[in-house]
C-alpha positions, 0 to 999 in steps of 0.5 A: 499499499505504500506504493499507492501513497508514496509512489513506486519510485519513492517507496523504493528509496532507502529509509522512506518506508521507515520514515513513513511508518513512523510519521503515521504512528505519530500523527494518527491515533485510534480516534483519527488525526492527532490534534497536536498537528491540526493547524487548519484553524490557524492557517489564515495567520500564516502570511508568508508566501507559500507554494504547495506542489500537489500530484493530481493522483496523490493517494494520501491527500487529494489535490482538493485538500491542498486547494482548501488549505490555499483558500485559508492562507493569504499568500499561498498558491497550489500547483497541481501536476497532472499524473503525479502521485504524493511526492511530485519531486521524485516523479517530476523532479525538473518540473518540481524544481522549475516551479520552486525556482519561479516561486522563489524568483523576486 
């Protein structure tokens, strides 16, 4: 199932599966998402320019969830890469790098 979330390439990188497992153990509880990490109510206070790069086929969180976050943040935008899963930088590294470079350019 890691391949569905992380993408085939990313799931084969050294340490990725262990990192993914430890992250899930930390943020998920038997009752759902650990409220310690719930920050959606505070997103409107994040004023730093923010870029989200999302895969259109993200199996962990669909692009709509990123679009919701962007709507809450005053200086955020989202770039959705078609046919890409949860880790765009592993599937489309050149495009991801270009989007980041363009975002950081004054």
